N, C-alpha and C positions, 0 to 999 in steps of 0.2 A: 487252119485249125491245126497245125502243128507248131506254131509259134506259141498259139494261146493254149497248148498242153506244156508247153515249153515255162511258159507263164505261170502257169499254173503249181508246176514242181516244184520252180523257186520257192511260190509263196507257202506250198506244203512243207518243205524242206529247209526254209532259212532259219526259224527258230530251233529246232534241234538242231542244225549244226551251228549256232553263235552261243547254243548252252556246251556244247560238246569242245568249241573251239577253245582252247588255251591264250589268251592273248595280254602279254604284260604292256604294252603300250594303250594308255586312255588316251580317250580325246573326248571325254563328259564336257566338256568347259569350249567345243570349238561347236558353233552352230553358221549357219550358209553366213548368217551375215556378219560374223567376224571374219569368216572367211576370205568374203568382199570388203575387209578392211586393209588389205595386202596390198603393196603396190600392183600395180598392170603387171602382166607378165610373168609373175610370181607361180612357185605351184598352188599357195594359198590362196590368188586369187584366181585363176584357171580352174578351180578345183570347187570354187563357191561357183563360177558361172556355171562348171557344168553344172551343178547340182541345182541351181536357179532354174536353169533353162530346160531340165527333165525334169522340172518339177520334183527332186527326190531330196530327201532329207539323208545326214550320216548312218548310216546301219551300225551299231555295236558290233565290235571284232571283225566286221567286214570294211568300213574306212578303203584297207589299202588297196580295194577290189577299183573304188572311184575313183583311184591316185593312178591306179595302171590304167585305168579308160583315157586320163588326162593325156599323161606321157607318150600312150600307144598310139590317139588319134581313134582308136576300135571304136565303133558307134555300139548302141543298145540295142539292137534289134536280134531276136531271137537267135538267129545265124553271128552274128559277132558275139556275141555273149558267149557261145560254142570257141567262134575262133581265136577271142581272149583267152579262154580256157589253152587253146590250143601252143597259142602265143606262152603262154606262160610254162609251159610245159615244156616248151621247149626251151626258155630262160629258165629252166632247173626246176621249178615251184612243183612241189610231190606234194598233192593233199589228196584225202578223201572226196572232198568236195569238188575240185578239179575235174579228177578219175571219172567223179559222175557223171559229173556234165560232159563230158568228152565221149563216154560208152553213149551215153541218152542223146546226145546229139547228131552221131553217129551212126546212132542205129533210126534217129528221125529224118536225115539231111545226107542220105549217102551219095548223092549228088554234088554235092558241097567238099566231097573230102580233100580233091584238090585244093580248095582255098582254104581249106583249114589245115593242109600240109603245109602253104604257103606262110600261113601264123607260123606253125610250129619252125619251121627255117628261120623265119625274120626272129622268131625268140630266140632259137637258137646262136644267130648270131649275133645280137646285145649281149652284154657282158651283165652278167647276173647283178640284178637288182632288187628282185621278187620279196627280198628277205631285207631290205631296207626301213629301217625307222623313220617314215615318211614324216610323221608329225615335226619333227628336227630338219625336214627341208621345205615346209611350207615356204620362207624365207625368200627359197633360193628361185633362180629364173626358170623355166620350165626348160627353155632352148638352155642352158647352161647343164641340166640332170640329161638331159637328152644327149647331145653331145659327148658329156661323159662317158655314158654309159653304152653307148652309138645304138640308141633305141631310134628305127626309122619304123 
């Protein structure tokens, strides 16, 4: 039930946050099929596989979020999504949307706080990568990016 509420909140809040969020990077010409044209092992290919496997499309102004799933290996359950926001907070990302999810998620899943704090710690151990223009990194191997930024 909690996971369903988190998902519903996501669907209710995504459009206002998309309109409010300012993003100078445009992914307009990128589709799942174009991502799958990148060589295996690259960020582009792995992002395409992630989207296809989860039956997702790139959401305008939130493309980086899916890239972060690919780079960190964090899943897409409600608890995983909250963990992802904790990870990114630990990595230095400060956004209203992430803080919103952290507060709501912590209230909904207080028994998972230790796990969430572990995500926060892992994010802090990685070099800051949340601000990168990931569109420029699509041809790069995922492993090379993970090693360069100490993402585990």
